[in-house]
C-alpha positions as CSV (number, residue, x, y, z in Angstrom):
1,M,-5.9,13.7,53.6
2,K,-10.0,13.8,54.3
3,D,-12.3,11.9,56.4
4,P,-15.2,9.7,55.3
5,H,-17.2,13.1,54.5
6,G,-15.0,14.7,52.4
7,H,-13.4,17.1,55.4
8,Y,-10.0,18.1,54.5
9,L,-7.3,17.1,57.5
10,Y,-4.2,17.9,55.6
11,G,-3.0,19.4,52.6
12,N,0.9,20.5,52.4
13,A,2.2,23.5,51.1
14,A,1.9,22.2,47.4
15,F,-1.8,21.2,47.5
16,H,-2.3,25.2,48.8
17,R,-0.2,26.2,45.9
18,A,-2.6,24.0,43.4
19,I,-5.7,25.4,44.5
20,G,-4.6,29.1,43.7
21,D,-4.0,30.4,47.4
22,P,-1.0,28.9,49.5
23,E,-2.8,31.3,52.6
24,R,-6.2,29.1,51.8
25,D,-7.1,27.6,54.7
26,V,-9.0,24.2,53.6
27,L,-8.8,22.0,57.3
28,G,-12.5,21.1,57.9
29,R,-13.4,22.2,54.7
30,T,-15.0,20.2,51.3
31,D,-13.9,20.6,47.8
32,D,-17.1,22.6,47.5
33,G,-15.2,25.5,48.6
34,W,-12.7,25.4,45.9
35,L,-14.3,23.9,43.0
36,T,-17.7,23.9,41.1
37,E,-20.6,21.7,42.7
38,A,-20.5,19.1,39.4
39,M,-16.6,18.8,39.7
40,A,-17.0,18.4,43.8
41,A,-19.6,15.6,43.4
42,E,-17.2,13.8,40.9
43,V,-14.7,14.2,43.4
44,M,-16.5,12.3,46.3
45,R,-17.9,9.6,44.4
46,R,-14.4,8.3,43.6
47,D,-13.7,8.9,47.1
48,R,-16.1,7.1,48.4
49,E,-16.0,4.2,45.9
50,V,-12.1,3.6,47.5
51,L,-13.3,4.1,50.9
52,S,-16.2,1.7,50.6
53,S,-13.9,-0.9,48.7
54,G,-10.2,-0.1,50.4
55,E,-9.0,-0.6,47.1
56,D,-6.5,1.7,45.1
57,S,-7.3,3.7,42.5
58,T,-5.6,5.9,40.0
59,A,-7.7,8.3,37.9
60,I,-7.5,11.8,35.8
61,D,-9.6,14.2,37.4
62,D,-10.7,17.2,35.5
63,L,-10.9,20.2,37.5
64,R,-11.4,23.9,37.4
65,V,-9.4,26.4,39.7
66,D,-10.5,29.7,39.9
67,G,-11.4,29.3,36.0
68,E,-8.6,27.1,34.6
69,A,-8.6,24.0,33.6
70,R,-6.4,21.3,34.8
71,W,-6.0,18.0,35.3
72,W,-4.7,15.9,37.9
73,M,-3.4,12.3,37.8
74,V,-5.0,11.3,41.4
75,F,-3.9,7.9,43.7
76,R,-6.4,7.1,46.2
77,F,-6.0,5.1,48.9
78,R,-7.8,4.1,52.4
79,V,-6.0,4.5,55.4
80,S,-7.8,2.8,57.9
81,A,-11.7,1.5,57.7
82,G,-14.6,1.2,59.9
83,A,-15.6,4.7,61.6
84,N,-11.7,5.7,61.4
85,A,-11.4,5.6,57.8
86,V,-9.3,8.2,56.3
87,L,-8.7,9.1,52.8
88,G,-5.4,9.4,51.4
89,G,-4.4,11.0,48.1
90,V,-1.8,12.1,46.0
91,A,-1.6,14.3,43.1
92,I,0.1,15.4,39.9
93,D,-0.1,18.1,37.7
94,V,-0.2,16.6,34.2
95,T,-2.2,19.6,32.6
96,E,1.1,20.1,29.9
97,Q,1.1,16.7,29.3
98,R,-2.7,16.5,28.5
99,R,-2.5,19.7,26.5
100,A,0.6,18.0,24.5
101,E,-1.4,15.2,24.1
102,E,-4.6,16.5,23.0
103,A,-1.9,18.9,20.5
104,V,-1.2,16.0,18.9
105,R,-4.3,14.5,18.3
106,R,-5.1,17.4,16.7
107,L,-2.6,17.6,14.5
108,N,-3.0,13.8,13.8
109,V,-6.4,14.3,13.0
110,E,-5.3,17.5,10.5
111,L,-2.8,15.1,8.8
112,E,-5.5,12.8,8.4
113,E,-7.8,15.0,6.4
114,R,-4.7,16.2,4.8
115,V,-3.5,13.2,3.5
116,H,-7.0,12.0,2.6
117,A,-8.1,15.0,0.6
118,R,-4.6,14.8,-1.2
119,T,-5.0,11.1,-1.7
120,E,-8.6,12.1,-3.2
121,E,-6.5,14.8,-5.6
122,L,-3.9,11.8,-6.4
123,R,-6.8,9.4,-7.4
124,R,-8.9,12.4,-9.5
125,A,-5.6,13.1,-11.3
126,N,-4.8,9.2,-12.2
127,E,-8.5,8.6,-13.3
128,Q,-7.8,12.0,-15.4
129,L,-3.9,11.0,-17.1
130,E,-5.5,7.3,-17.6
131,S,-8.3,8.7,-19.6
132,F,-6.6,10.8,-21.4
133,S,-3.9,8.5,-21.8
134,Y,-6.7,6.1,-23.4
135,S,-8.3,8.3,-25.2
136,V,-5.1,9.8,-27.0
137,S,-3.6,6.3,-27.5
138,H,-7.0,5.4,-29.4
139,D,-7.5,8.4,-31.3
140,L,-3.6,7.9,-32.5
141,R,-4.6,4.5,-34.2
142,T,-6.2,6.4,-37.3
143,P,-3.8,8.5,-38.3
144,L,-1.2,5.7,-38.0
145,R,-3.3,3.6,-39.6
146,A,-2.9,6.0,-42.7
147,I,0.3,6.0,-42.8
148,D,0.9,2.1,-42.6
149,G,-1.3,1.6,-45.5
150,Y,0.1,4.2,-47.8
151,S,3.5,3.3,-46.7
152,R,2.1,-0.2,-47.9
153,M,0.5,0.9,-51.4
154,L,3.8,2.6,-52.4
155,Q,6.0,-0.6,-51.4
156,E,3.6,-2.9,-53.1
157,D,2.6,-0.4,-56.3
158,Y,6.3,1.6,-56.7
159,E,9.2,-0.8,-55.2
160,R,10.8,-1.5,-58.7
161,I,10.8,2.4,-59.0
162,L,12.5,3.1,-55.8
163,D,16.3,2.7,-55.5
164,A,17.9,0.6,-52.5
165,E,18.1,3.7,-50.5
166,G,13.8,4.5,-51.4
167,R,13.2,0.8,-50.2
168,R,15.2,1.3,-47.1
169,L,13.9,4.2,-45.8
170,L,10.1,2.7,-47.2
171,G,10.8,-0.2,-45.0
172,V,12.0,2.0,-41.9
173,I,9.1,3.9,-42.0
174,R,6.6,0.9,-41.8
175,A,9.2,-0.8,-38.9
176,N,8.6,2.2,-36.8
177,T,4.9,2.4,-37.4
178,A,4.3,-1.7,-36.5
179,R,6.7,-0.7,-33.5
180,M,4.2,2.3,-32.9
181,G,1.4,0.4,-33.3
182,D,2.5,-2.1,-30.8
183,L,3.2,1.1,-28.2
184,I,-0.4,2.1,-28.7
185,S,-1.8,-1.5,-27.9
186,D,0.4,-1.9,-24.9
187,L,-0.6,1.6,-23.7
188,L,-4.6,0.8,-24.3
189,E,-3.8,-2.7,-22.4
190,F,-2.3,-1.1,-19.6
191,S,-4.8,1.7,-19.3
192,R,-7.6,-1.1,-19.5
193,F,-6.2,-3.0,-16.6
194,S,-6.1,0.7,-14.8
195,R,-9.6,1.3,-15.5
196,R,-11.6,-2.5,-15.0
197,S,-12.8,-3.4,-12.1
198,V,-11.4,-6.0,-10.3
199,Q,-14.1,-9.4,-9.6
200,P,-11.5,-11.5,-7.2
201,V,-12.8,-15.5,-7.0
202,E,-10.9,-18.7,-5.3
203,T,-8.4,-19.4,-8.5
204,D,-6.8,-22.5,-9.0
205,V,-3.4,-20.9,-9.9
206,T,-1.9,-24.3,-10.6
207,S,-4.2,-24.4,-13.2
208,L,-4.1,-21.3,-14.6
209,A,-0.1,-21.3,-15.0
210,R,-0.2,-24.4,-16.9
211,A,-2.4,-23.3,-19.3
212,V,-1.0,-20.2,-20.1
213,A,2.4,-22.3,-20.1
214,R,0.9,-24.6,-22.9
215,R,-0.2,-21.6,-25.3
216,L,3.2,-19.7,-24.7
217,L,5.0,-23.0,-25.3
218,A,3.1,-23.6,-29.0
219,S,3.9,-19.6,-30.1
220,D,6.7,-18.0,-28.2
221,G,8.4,-21.3,-27.5
222,A,8.2,-23.1,-30.8
223,G,11.5,-24.5,-32.4
224,R,13.3,-24.2,-29.1
225,A,14.8,-26.2,-26.4
226,I,12.4,-25.3,-23.2
227,D,12.0,-26.6,-20.0
228,L,9.2,-25.1,-18.3
229,S,8.2,-26.2,-15.3
230,V,4.8,-25.5,-13.5
231,H,4.7,-26.8,-10.1
232,D,1.7,-26.9,-7.5
233,V,1.1,-23.5,-5.9
234,P,-1.7,-22.4,-3.3
235,P,-4.8,-21.1,-4.7
236,A,-5.3,-17.2,-5.0
237,T,-8.6,-14.9,-4.4
238,V,-7.9,-13.0,-7.7
239,D,-9.8,-12.0,-11.0
240,P,-8.7,-14.9,-12.6
241,S,-8.7,-13.1,-16.5
242,M,-6.0,-10.5,-14.8
243,F,-4.1,-12.8,-13.2
244,E,-3.7,-14.6,-15.9
245,Q,-3.0,-11.7,-18.1
246,A,0.0,-11.0,-15.3
247,I,1.5,-14.9,-15.2
248,S,1.5,-14.7,-18.8
249,N,3.3,-11.5,-19.3
250,L,5.9,-13.0,-16.6
251,L,6.4,-16.4,-18.5
252,S,6.3,-15.0,-21.9
253,N,9.3,-12.3,-20.6
254,A,11.4,-15.1,-19.0
255,I,11.2,-16.9,-22.7
256,K,12.1,-14.0,-24.3
257,Y,14.8,-13.2,-22.4
258,S,16.3,-16.7,-22.0
259,R,16.4,-17.4,-25.8
260,D,20.0,-17.6,-26.2
261,R,20.1,-20.6,-23.6
262,A,19.9,-24.0,-24.6
263,P,17.7,-25.3,-22.8
264,A,15.9,-22.3,-21.6
265,R,15.1,-23.4,-18.2
266,I,12.0,-21.6,-16.5
267,D,10.2,-22.4,-13.7
268,F,6.8,-21.2,-12.3
269,R,6.7,-22.1,-8.3
270,G,4.4,-20.8,-5.2
271,W,4.4,-21.1,-1.4
272,R,2.3,-19.6,1.4
273,E,3.7,-17.5,4.0
274,E,3.6,-17.6,7.8
275,N,1.9,-14.0,8.0
276,G,-1.0,-15.7,5.7
277,W,0.7,-14.0,2.5
278,V,1.0,-16.0,-0.7
279,V,4.0,-15.3,-3.0
280,Y,4.7,-16.8,-6.8
281,Q,8.1,-16.9,-8.6
282,V,9.0,-17.1,-12.2
283,E,12.5,-18.1,-12.1
284,D,14.8,-18.4,-15.8
285,N,18.1,-18.8,-17.0
286,G,17.9,-15.7,-19.3
287,V,20.4,-12.6,-19.6
288,G,19.1,-11.4,-16.2
289,F,19.8,-7.5,-15.2
290,D,22.1,-5.1,-13.5
291,P,20.7,-5.3,-9.8
292,R,20.9,-1.6,-9.7
293,Y,18.3,-0.5,-11.9
294,G,16.1,-3.5,-11.0
295,D,13.5,-0.6,-9.5
296,K,13.0,0.9,-13.3
297,L,11.9,-3.1,-14.5
298,F,8.2,-2.0,-13.5
299,G,7.7,1.2,-15.1
300,V,5.8,1.9,-18.1
301,F,8.0,2.0,-21.2
302,Q,11.0,1.0,-19.0
303,R,13.8,-1.3,-20.5
304,L,17.3,-2.4,-19.4
305,H,18.0,-4.2,-22.9
306,H,18.0,-2.4,-26.5
307,A,15.4,-3.0,-28.4
308,D,17.7,-4.3,-31.2
309,E,18.2,-6.7,-28.6
310,F,15.0,-8.3,-27.1
311,E,11.7,-7.2,-29.1
312,G,9.0,-5.5,-26.9
313,T,7.4,-2.1,-25.6
314,G,8.4,-2.1,-21.8
315,V,4.8,-2.1,-21.1
316,G,4.6,-6.1,-20.0
317,L,5.9,-5.6,-16.5
318,A,4.2,-2.5,-15.8
319,I,0.7,-4.5,-16.2
320,V,2.1,-7.1,-14.0
321,K,2.6,-4.4,-11.0
322,R,-0.5,-3.0,-11.8
323,V,-2.4,-6.3,-12.0
324,V,-1.3,-7.0,-8.7
325,E,-1.6,-3.9,-6.9
326,R,-4.8,-3.7,-7.7
327,H,-5.1,-7.1,-5.7
328,G,-3.3,-5.1,-2.6
329,G,-0.1,-7.4,-3.4
330,R,3.3,-6.3,-4.8
331,V,5.8,-7.2,-6.7
332,W,9.9,-7.2,-7.3
333,A,12.8,-8.6,-8.9
334,E,16.2,-10.5,-7.8
335,G,18.3,-11.1,-10.8
336,E,22.1,-10.7,-12.1
337,V,23.8,-10.0,-15.3
338,G,24.5,-12.9,-17.3
339,K,22.6,-15.5,-14.5
340,G,18.9,-15.3,-14.8
341,A,16.1,-13.9,-13.1
342,R,13.7,-14.4,-10.4
343,F,10.3,-12.2,-10.5
344,F,7.9,-12.4,-7.6
345,L,4.3,-11.4,-7.0
346,A,3.0,-11.2,-3.3
347,L,-0.8,-11.2,-2.9
348,P,-2.6,-11.3,0.4
349,E,-4.8,-14.5,1.6
350,K,-8.3,-14.1,0.7
351,G,-8.1,-11.0,-1.6
352,M,-7.5,-8.6,1.7
353,G,-6.6,-5.2,0.4
354,A,-8.1,-6.1,-2.8
355,D,-9.6,-2.6,-4.2
356,G,-12.4,-3.8,-6.3
């Protein structure tokens, strides 16, 4: 307890221990006797605010007793007013709590710095890997063209000399050369989408998807019974050419894996969720996939079906994932063997999180 001038009227045994001397008598004295001048002035300022306003207050006082810094949670209240005003106070030593909080804060800062450093290292490593992949893939085209060219010359000029086994082996060489060429092209395409900058604009996704659907029906779907429906969907803030490629890959994938269905049914639809995200879905009635291995669908060169069943290199869905992630979104798939598949693209509204 203190009077209006800051003189102590009462202090219990715990208070005496807190100031470092159980025997020190503070009655009739002020905080100048055990605090520095600056600390004592700050305590007096807070005391007077409560005495003048009559409103209780709780504050953390940073005090140094006998050279040791300690923190106290001090609850101040006015006991009476006027000339008889008395200030009451209850203090709780929160030094260990504050030290623990400071240790956690320092640890968080250190962790953030380490995460930032590791993220930067990973970014540089990815850039180097993408650059290496691009260079290697580009350089592989020259010898591959030579293999394809010379094997074609053999086929054209010496086919009559070769026996059946020789012609078969030459056909195997040309087929695998063509497949390798497709792999290189797809790897270069994947690298291109990883390296180029994103230029997002407000895009009419409905019109974009319908244009892609018409083109694919005229090429991949020629001569087949395909019911491909593109519903009206919300617009999105995306890079139009990149997002067109993502839609094209998904619809082409649906056309390919539903070719044993008559008719093949493919739906492209979309909606806006309450959290502001826009979701697009491509659904088909094709062969589907085992959901236990669904996480492999979007990996580079990952396939859940043999190449002799369905053509392709396993890069198309990896490009879809890369495009969507570069727009700050995410992709996932649902399906069952023999019961079709559903692929989802989720994008933040107005391009939030796009990396540019």
